[in-house]
C-alpha positions in Angstrom: 83.5 118.4 74.2 86.0 118.6 77.0 87.8 121.7 78.2 91.1 121.6 80.1 92.7 124.4 81.8 96.3 124.1 83.2 97.6 126.3 86.0 100.5 126.4 88.4 103.5 126.8 86.1 106.2 129.2 86.9 110.0 129.9 87.5 111.7 127.7 90.1 115.2 127.0 91.0 116.9 123.6 90.5 115.9 121.2 93.2 112.7 123.0 93.9 109.0 121.9 93.5 105.9 122.9 91.7 102.4 121.5 91.5 100.5 121.9 88.2 96.8 121.7 88.1 94.4 120.7 85.3 90.7 121.5 85.6 88.6 119.4 83.4 85.0 120.2 82.3 83.9 116.6 82.6 83.6 114.2 85.5 86.9 112.3 85.8 84.8 109.1 86.0 84.0 109.8 82.4 87.6 110.2 81.2 89.4 107.1 80.0 92.9 108.4 80.5 94.4 111.8 81.7 97.9 112.6 81.1 100.6 115.3 81.3 103.0 116.0 78.4 105.7 118.6 77.9 107.3 120.4 75.0 110.7 122.2 75.3 111.7 124.7 72.7 112.7 123.1 69.3 111.6 119.7 70.5 108.6 117.4 70.0 105.8 117.2 72.7 106.7 114.2 74.9 104.5 112.3 77.3 105.4 112.7 81.0 102.8 110.8 83.1 99.3 109.3 82.8 96.5 107.9 85.0 93.8 105.6 83.8 90.3 105.6 85.0 91.2 102.7 87.2 93.8 104.8 89.0 96.7 103.0 87.4 99.6 105.5 86.8 102.6 105.4 84.6 105.6 107.6 84.2 108.3 108.5 81.6 111.7 107.3 82.8 113.0 110.9 82.9 110.6 111.8 85.8 110.0 108.5 87.6 110.6 109.1 91.3 110.3 112.9 91.0 106.9 113.5 89.5 103.5 112.2 90.8 100.1 112.5 89.0 97.0 112.5 91.1 93.4 113.5 90.8 90.7 115.0 92.9 87.4 113.6 91.6 85.2 116.1 93.6 87.0 118.9 91.7 87.4 117.3 88.3 91.0 118.2 88.7 94.2 116.4 87.9 97.5 117.4 89.4 101.2 116.9 88.5 103.4 117.3 91.7 107.0 117.9 90.5 109.9 117.6 92.9 113.7 118.0 92.6 113.2 119.9 89.3 116.1 120.1 86.9 116.9 122.4 84.1 115.9 119.8 81.6 112.4 119.9 82.9 112.0 123.4 81.4 109.1 123.1 79.0 105.5 124.0 78.3 103.4 121.4 80.1 100.1 120.3 78.7 97.2 118.3 80.2 95.3 115.8 78.0 92.1 113.8 78.5 91.0 110.8 76.5 87.1 111.1 76.3 85.6 108.2 74.2 87.8 108.0 71.3 88.9 111.8 71.2 91.8 113.3 72.9 91.5 116.8 74.3 94.2 119.2 75.2 94.7 122.3 77.4 96.5 125.5 76.4 99.6 124.6 78.4 101.5 126.2 81.2 105.3 127.2 81.3 107.6 125.7 83.7 111.1 127.2 83.8 114.1 125.8 85.7 117.2 128.0 85.2 120.4 126.2 84.7 
């Protein structure tokens, strides 16, 4: 079992920044892939960014150059730094972890960027 707890969401004006955190109950070395996803009202959950255990990162085109995924192994925590936020970034953001062959999810944290 893996537990994930997101935090750091909130209300921010367009052009502003937020940093989301995801605390994971397992050592990050044991996790194959960690990722961030988001779901806007009435829409499907979309992948935003991921980091493989090697440290390789990939991003959705919509956030490339604005969002950065990183990790702090000593704290078993993964971050999503979000800069130059736009109204279309408004969504519930979820953290995920692929441990073995099973994906685990956090409960989500709301990010709101008023238009």
